[in-house]
C-alpha positions as CSV (number, residue, x, y, z in Angstrom):
1,M,-99.7,330.8,1.9
2,A,-103.6,330.5,1.9
3,D,-103.1,332.3,5.0
4,G,-101.6,335.3,2.5
5,S,-99.4,335.7,4.6
6,A,-95.2,335.4,4.7
7,T,-93.5,333.4,7.8
8,V,-90.6,335.3,7.8
9,G,-88.3,333.7,10.5
10,A,-85.7,335.7,12.9
11,S,-82.9,332.9,12.3
12,G,-81.4,331.9,9.4
13,A,-77.7,332.4,7.9
14,S,-76.5,334.7,5.6
15,G,-74.1,334.0,2.7
16,A,-70.9,336.4,3.0
17,S,-73.0,339.6,1.6
18,G,-76.3,337.9,2.2
19,A,-78.6,339.4,4.5
20,S,-79.8,337.4,7.8
21,G,-83.4,336.2,8.5
22,D,-83.4,339.1,11.3
23,E,-82.9,341.5,8.5
24,I,-85.3,340.1,6.1
25,A,-87.6,339.9,9.3
26,R,-87.2,343.2,9.7
27,V,-88.2,344.4,6.3
28,F,-91.5,342.3,6.2
29,R,-92.4,344.1,9.6
30,D,-91.6,347.7,8.3
31,E,-92.9,347.3,4.8
32,H,-95.6,344.9,4.7
33,G,-98.2,347.0,5.0
34,R,-97.1,350.1,2.5
35,A,-96.2,347.0,-0.1
36,V,-100.2,345.9,0.7
37,S,-101.3,349.4,0.2
38,V,-99.7,350.6,-2.5
39,L,-100.5,346.7,-4.5
40,I,-104.6,347.4,-3.5
41,R,-104.5,350.8,-4.8
42,S,-103.1,349.1,-8.1
43,L,-105.7,345.9,-8.2
44,G,-108.8,347.3,-6.5
45,D,-107.9,343.9,-4.9
46,I,-107.6,343.1,-1.1
47,D,-106.9,339.7,-1.1
48,L,-104.8,339.4,-4.7
49,A,-102.5,342.4,-3.4
50,E,-101.7,340.7,0.1
51,E,-101.3,337.1,-1.3
52,S,-98.6,338.8,-3.6
53,V,-96.7,340.6,-1.2
54,A,-96.5,337.3,0.9
55,E,-95.4,335.6,-2.7
56,A,-93.0,338.5,-2.6
57,F,-91.3,337.9,0.6
58,A,-91.2,334.3,0.2
59,V,-89.1,335.1,-2.7
60,A,-86.7,337.1,-0.6
61,V,-86.7,334.7,2.1
62,E,-85.1,332.5,-1.0
63,R,-83.1,334.9,-2.5
64,W,-81.8,337.6,-0.5
65,P,-79.2,335.3,2.2
66,V,-77.8,334.5,-1.1
67,E,-77.8,337.6,-3.6
68,G,-77.9,339.9,-0.6
69,M,-80.3,342.9,0.0
70,P,-81.8,345.2,-3.0
71,P,-80.8,349.0,-2.9
72,S,-84.4,349.6,-1.7
73,P,-85.9,346.9,-0.1
74,A,-89.7,348.1,-0.1
75,G,-89.2,349.2,-3.6
76,W,-88.2,345.6,-4.5
77,I,-90.9,343.8,-2.4
78,I,-93.4,345.9,-4.3
79,T,-92.2,345.7,-7.8
80,T,-91.9,341.7,-7.7
81,A,-95.8,341.7,-5.9
82,R,-96.7,343.1,-8.7
83,R,-95.3,341.0,-11.0
84,R,-96.4,338.3,-9.4
85,A,-100.2,339.6,-9.4
86,I,-99.5,340.8,-13.6
87,D,-98.6,336.4,-13.9
88,R,-101.6,335.3,-11.8
89,V,-104.2,337.6,-13.0
90,R,-103.1,336.3,-17.2
91,R,-103.0,332.7,-16.2
92,E,-106.8,332.9,-14.1
93,S,-109.0,332.0,-17.1
94,S,-112.1,332.4,-14.6
95,R,-112.1,336.2,-14.7
96,D,-113.6,338.5,-17.0
97,R,-110.9,339.0,-19.6
98,R,-111.3,342.6,-20.0
99,H,-111.3,342.8,-16.4
100,A,-107.8,340.9,-16.1
101,E,-106.8,342.6,-19.4
102,S,-107.7,346.6,-17.4
103,L,-106.5,345.2,-13.9
104,V,-102.8,344.2,-16.2
105,L,-102.7,347.2,-17.7
106,T,-103.5,349.8,-14.5
107,A,-100.9,347.4,-12.7
108,A,-98.1,347.8,-15.3
109,D,-98.5,351.8,-15.5
110,D,-98.4,352.7,-12.0
111,P,-95.3,354.2,-11.0
112,P,-92.4,353.1,-9.5
113,P,-92.6,352.8,-5.9
114,E,-90.3,355.2,-4.5
115,E,-92.7,357.7,-6.8
116,G,-95.6,356.8,-5.2
117,P,-97.9,358.6,-3.2
118,V,-96.7,356.4,-0.4
119,R,-97.5,358.1,2.4
120,D,-101.1,358.3,1.1
121,E,-101.5,354.7,0.4
122,R,-100.6,353.8,3.9
123,L,-103.0,356.1,5.0
124,R,-106.1,354.8,3.0
125,L,-105.7,350.9,4.3
126,I,-105.6,352.7,7.6
127,F,-108.7,354.0,7.0
128,T,-110.4,352.0,4.8
129,C,-109.5,349.1,8.0
130,C,-111.4,351.4,10.3
131,H,-114.2,352.0,8.4
132,P,-117.4,352.9,10.5
133,A,-119.4,350.3,8.4
134,L,-117.0,347.6,10.2
135,G,-117.4,346.7,13.6
136,R,-114.9,347.2,15.9
137,P,-113.3,343.8,16.6
138,A,-113.1,343.6,12.2
139,Q,-111.3,346.8,12.3
140,V,-108.9,345.4,14.6
141,A,-108.8,342.3,12.9
142,L,-108.1,344.4,9.6
143,T,-105.7,346.4,11.0
144,L,-103.4,343.8,12.5
145,R,-103.2,341.9,9.2
146,L,-102.9,344.1,6.1
147,L,-101.1,347.0,7.9
148,G,-99.3,344.8,10.3
149,G,-98.9,341.6,8.8
150,L,-100.1,339.2,11.8
151,T,-101.1,335.6,10.2
152,T,-104.5,335.0,11.1
153,S,-103.4,331.9,13.7
154,E,-100.8,334.9,15.2
155,I,-104.3,337.1,15.1
156,A,-106.6,334.5,16.6
157,R,-103.9,333.1,18.9
158,A,-103.6,337.1,20.6
159,F,-107.8,337.8,21.3
160,L,-108.4,334.1,22.0
161,V,-110.6,333.1,20.1
162,P,-110.3,330.4,17.0
163,E,-108.4,330.5,14.5
164,A,-111.5,329.8,12.1
165,T,-113.5,332.5,14.2
166,M,-111.1,335.0,13.8
167,A,-110.4,333.8,9.4
168,Q,-114.0,334.1,9.1
169,R,-114.6,337.7,10.5
170,I,-111.4,338.6,8.1
171,V,-113.2,337.2,5.2
172,R,-116.5,339.3,5.9
173,A,-115.1,342.0,7.0
174,K,-113.0,342.3,3.5
175,N,-116.1,341.3,1.8
176,K,-117.5,344.0,3.1
177,I,-115.8,346.2,1.8
178,R,-116.3,344.7,-1.5
179,D,-120.2,344.4,-1.6
180,A,-120.6,347.8,0.0
181,G,-118.3,349.8,-2.2
182,I,-116.2,351.5,1.2
183,P,-113.8,354.2,-1.1
184,Y,-110.3,353.2,-0.7
185,R,-109.4,357.0,0.4
186,V,-108.9,359.1,3.0
187,P,-111.6,361.0,4.3
188,H,-112.0,364.5,3.5
189,D,-111.1,367.4,6.4
190,S,-114.6,367.3,7.4
191,E,-114.8,363.6,8.0
192,L,-111.2,363.3,9.1
193,P,-112.2,364.1,13.1
194,D,-114.4,361.3,13.8
195,R,-112.6,358.6,11.2
196,L,-109.2,359.4,12.8
197,S,-110.8,358.6,16.3
198,A,-112.0,355.2,15.6
199,V,-108.4,354.2,13.8
200,L,-106.3,355.9,17.1
201,A,-109.5,353.2,19.0
202,V,-108.5,350.3,17.3
203,V,-104.5,351.0,17.9
204,Y,-105.3,352.2,21.9
205,L,-107.7,349.0,22.2
206,V,-104.8,346.7,20.5
207,F,-102.7,348.0,23.1
208,T,-104.5,347.6,25.8
209,E,-105.3,344.6,25.4
210,G,-101.7,343.7,25.9
211,H,-100.9,345.7,28.7
212,R,-103.0,344.0,30.6
213,A,-104.4,341.1,28.9
214,T,-108.2,340.7,29.7
215,S,-108.4,336.3,29.9
216,G,-105.0,334.0,29.2
217,E,-102.3,332.8,31.8
218,N,-100.0,336.3,31.3
219,L,-101.1,339.6,32.4
220,V,-99.1,341.3,29.8
221,R,-99.4,340.5,25.8
222,T,-95.5,342.0,24.4
223,D,-95.9,341.1,21.1
224,L,-99.7,343.2,21.6
225,C,-97.8,346.5,22.8
226,A,-95.0,345.9,20.7
227,E,-97.1,345.8,17.4
228,A,-99.3,348.6,18.7
229,V,-96.3,351.0,19.8
230,R,-95.2,350.2,16.0
231,L,-98.7,351.2,15.0
232,G,-98.4,354.0,16.3
233,R,-95.1,355.4,15.1
234,V,-96.9,354.5,11.8
235,L,-99.7,356.8,12.6
236,V,-97.7,359.8,13.6
237,E,-95.4,359.9,10.7
238,L,-98.1,359.6,8.0
239,M,-99.8,362.2,10.1
240,P,-97.5,364.6,11.9
241,D,-99.5,367.6,12.4
242,E,-102.0,365.7,14.3
243,P,-101.8,366.3,18.0
244,E,-104.1,363.1,18.9
245,A,-102.2,361.1,17.2
246,A,-98.3,362.1,18.7
247,G,-100.5,362.0,22.0
248,L,-101.3,358.1,21.8
249,L,-98.1,357.3,20.8
250,A,-97.0,358.7,24.1
251,L,-99.3,357.4,25.8
252,L,-98.3,353.9,24.6
253,L,-94.7,355.0,25.3
254,L,-95.1,355.8,28.8
255,T,-97.1,353.0,29.6
256,D,-95.0,350.2,28.3
257,A,-91.6,352.2,29.7
258,R,-93.4,350.6,33.0
259,R,-93.8,347.1,31.5
260,G,-90.4,345.2,33.0
261,A,-92.1,346.7,36.6
262,R,-95.7,345.4,36.2
263,T,-95.5,342.2,37.1
264,G,-93.5,339.8,39.6
265,P,-90.6,336.8,39.5
266,G,-94.2,334.8,39.2
267,G,-96.0,336.7,36.9
268,E,-98.0,338.6,39.4
269,P,-99.5,341.9,38.8
270,V,-97.1,344.9,40.3
271,L,-99.1,347.6,41.7
272,L,-97.9,351.2,40.9
273,A,-97.2,352.3,43.7
274,E,-94.8,349.4,44.9
275,Q,-93.2,349.4,41.4
276,D,-89.4,349.3,41.2
277,R,-89.1,352.2,39.0
278,T,-85.2,351.6,38.3
279,R,-86.6,348.8,36.0
280,W,-89.1,351.4,34.3
281,D,-87.3,352.2,30.2
282,S,-85.9,355.4,30.8
283,G,-85.8,355.5,27.1
284,L,-89.1,354.9,26.5
285,V,-89.8,357.9,29.1
286,A,-87.7,360.1,27.4
287,E,-89.4,359.6,24.3
288,G,-92.9,359.8,25.7
289,H,-91.7,363.2,28.2
290,A,-90.7,365.1,25.0
291,I,-94.1,364.1,22.9
292,V,-95.9,365.2,25.7
293,R,-94.5,368.5,26.1
294,S,-94.6,368.9,21.9
295,C,-97.8,368.5,22.5
296,L,-98.4,371.0,25.0
297,R,-97.2,373.7,22.5
298,R,-99.5,373.0,20.4
299,G,-102.1,373.8,22.3
300,R,-104.9,371.5,20.6
301,P,-105.6,368.9,24.5
302,G,-107.4,366.0,22.9
303,P,-108.1,362.9,25.5
304,Y,-105.2,361.4,24.6
305,Q,-103.1,363.7,25.0
306,L,-104.3,364.7,28.3
307,Q,-104.0,360.8,28.9
308,A,-100.6,361.4,28.3
309,A,-99.8,363.9,30.4
310,I,-101.2,362.3,33.0
311,A,-98.6,359.3,32.3
312,A,-95.9,361.7,32.3
313,V,-96.6,363.0,35.6
314,H,-96.5,359.3,37.2
315,T,-93.4,358.5,35.2
316,D,-91.4,361.6,36.1
317,A,-92.0,361.0,40.1
318,S,-89.1,359.0,41.6
319,T,-91.1,357.7,43.8
320,A,-94.6,357.0,44.2
321,A,-94.7,359.7,47.6
322,D,-93.3,362.3,44.8
323,T,-96.4,361.6,42.8
324,D,-98.3,365.2,42.2
325,W,-101.6,364.0,42.6
326,R,-102.9,367.5,42.9
327,A,-101.2,367.7,39.2
328,V,-103.4,364.5,38.1
329,L,-106.8,365.7,39.5
330,A,-106.5,368.8,37.4
331,L,-105.9,366.6,34.7
332,Y,-108.9,364.1,35.1
333,D,-110.7,367.0,35.5
334,R,-109.6,367.9,32.1
335,L,-110.5,365.1,30.1
336,L,-113.6,364.5,32.1
337,T,-115.0,367.5,29.9
338,L,-113.5,366.1,27.0
339,S,-114.7,362.1,27.3
340,P,-117.5,362.1,30.2
341,T,-117.0,358.5,30.4
342,A,-117.5,355.7,33.5
343,V,-113.9,354.8,33.3
344,V,-112.3,358.6,33.1
345,R,-114.5,359.0,36.1
346,L,-112.8,355.7,38.2
347,N,-109.6,357.0,36.9
348,R,-110.5,360.4,38.9
349,A,-111.9,358.8,41.9
350,V,-108.3,357.1,42.8
351,A,-106.7,360.5,41.7
352,L,-109.1,362.1,44.5
353,A,-108.6,359.9,47.4
354,E,-104.9,361.0,46.9
355,V,-105.9,364.4,47.3
356,D,-109.0,364.7,49.3
357,G,-108.8,361.4,51.1
358,P,-109.6,357.4,50.5
359,A,-113.6,358.2,51.8
360,A,-113.7,361.4,49.1
361,G,-112.6,358.4,46.7
362,L,-114.7,355.9,47.6
363,R,-117.9,358.1,47.6
364,E,-116.9,359.1,44.0
365,V,-116.6,355.3,43.3
366,D,-119.5,354.1,44.1
367,A,-121.2,357.2,42.7
368,V,-120.1,356.2,39.1
369,L,-121.4,352.8,40.2
370,A,-124.4,354.0,40.8
371,D,-125.2,355.8,37.3
372,H,-123.6,353.1,35.3
373,P,-124.6,350.1,37.3
374,G,-123.2,347.9,33.9
375,L,-119.9,348.7,35.6
376,D,-120.7,346.3,38.6
377,R,-120.1,343.4,36.1
378,H,-115.9,345.1,35.8
379,P,-113.4,343.9,38.6
380,A,-111.7,347.1,38.1
381,P,-114.2,349.3,40.4
382,H,-114.4,346.5,43.0
383,V,-110.0,346.5,42.9
384,A,-110.8,350.0,43.3
385,R,-113.3,350.0,46.3
386,A,-111.5,347.1,48.2
387,A,-108.1,349.1,48.0
388,L,-110.4,352.1,49.4
389,L,-111.9,350.1,51.7
390,G,-109.0,349.0,53.5
391,R,-107.5,352.1,54.0
392,I,-110.3,353.6,55.9
393,G,-110.1,350.3,57.8
394,C,-112.7,347.1,56.7
395,P,-110.7,344.8,55.8
396,A,-113.7,342.0,55.9
397,E,-115.8,344.4,53.3
398,A,-112.4,344.4,51.0
399,A,-111.9,341.1,50.8
400,A,-115.3,340.4,49.2
401,E,-114.6,343.2,47.1
402,F,-111.2,341.3,46.4
403,D,-113.1,338.5,45.4
404,R,-116.0,339.3,43.5
405,A,-113.4,341.2,41.6
406,A,-111.2,337.7,41.0
407,S,-114.9,336.7,39.7
408,L,-115.4,338.6,37.0
409,T,-111.4,338.4,35.6
410,E,-110.9,335.2,33.0
411,N,-106.5,336.3,33.5
412,V,-105.5,333.4,34.9
413,A,-103.0,336.0,37.1
414,E,-105.3,338.6,37.4
415,R,-107.1,335.8,39.3
416,A,-105.2,334.9,40.8
417,H,-103.5,338.0,43.0
418,L,-106.5,339.5,43.5
419,R,-107.4,336.3,45.8
420,R,-104.6,336.5,47.5
421,E,-105.2,340.1,48.1
422,G,-108.8,338.8,48.9
423,D,-106.8,336.3,51.9
424,R,-104.7,338.6,53.1
425,A,-107.3,341.2,53.6
426,R,-108.9,338.7,55.3
427,R,-106.7,338.0,57.7
428,G,-106.4,341.8,59.1
429,A,-109.8,341.4,59.5
430,R,-109.6,338.5,62.1
431,G,-106.7,340.3,63.8
432,A,-108.9,343.3,63.6
433,G,-111.6,341.2,66.1
């Protein structure tokens, strides 16, 4: 248990009335963040809360297959974890006696979990994990660890860093929360817009890394996509009146709906225009569209809502040719006023090429690169240039751009795909010659 996370397997036999391994694993996924957040408030100690919840789930793995699932699994976990924490505090002679007695009394006097402010506790945990005093890598790691229940090794594998490095990152983040006195609370109304954007950005970053992994063998990391969608649902549950939280969830659902069609038999990327749309998840598409419509009715558009609306236009088209590119371009124009970033401009250039022609799109891509020289070190603008150069009849130049893009990605599947595209463009250039 040194990692502070319980290992809850998805397999395992259950007794006649016992809980199955799948059922226990589902409780772990759904309730880990809730339990940790309640215990942090009770104990004022992140490590003690996390370890106590892990011990409670370990007990559940032993007992529930034999005794059955309790009527309130979350309440059982929180109560068991609280008792374990109290026992540990009493045993540890190294703690200051008065501090230990205070912890025991505070935890013992807490209301039952069903009566406590559970929704606020999870919000407190999310905003603490994403406090601006912490760097973005630490925010992501803490969110996945404390709210998502991922182990240090799982998070390290997800972001392709050594486990020891990730462990240090998590420990430093916890220490900073303690030493800097970062408050365990939901921000005040005046702070909420800035603080909420950091929370949403962390969840979006987790999804983006899963949707198109920056390195590794595979283009898609399904585990990260699924975890980001789950966290997105938690945010909407906890903040139902925040349209940007809903917009983020809609964006994740509509993007994830295409996952099954985004790669070919060999794991190679399949472009949006070439995807078999019958392989898109119609349930996720319908859910995402419903959320987008709800956001539109609120009349408070934000960056995530506008990106979700763009995704909705794409997923509304039965074929690539049916895409309403003028609507996409109009949405990017509006998004650009709220989020004038190089990435938004680059994506808008692709839409512009579909409306005004590839030459217009290419001029805009070049303008973006001129305004943001650092973007030249990323593969995306070179992929865009390659595609547009090919469409205006410059296959040799397109091949060079594909080669440049391939040299800039660390993802094995993407690199192989870009090299194949470069070779195909070169063959086209030779044929034209």
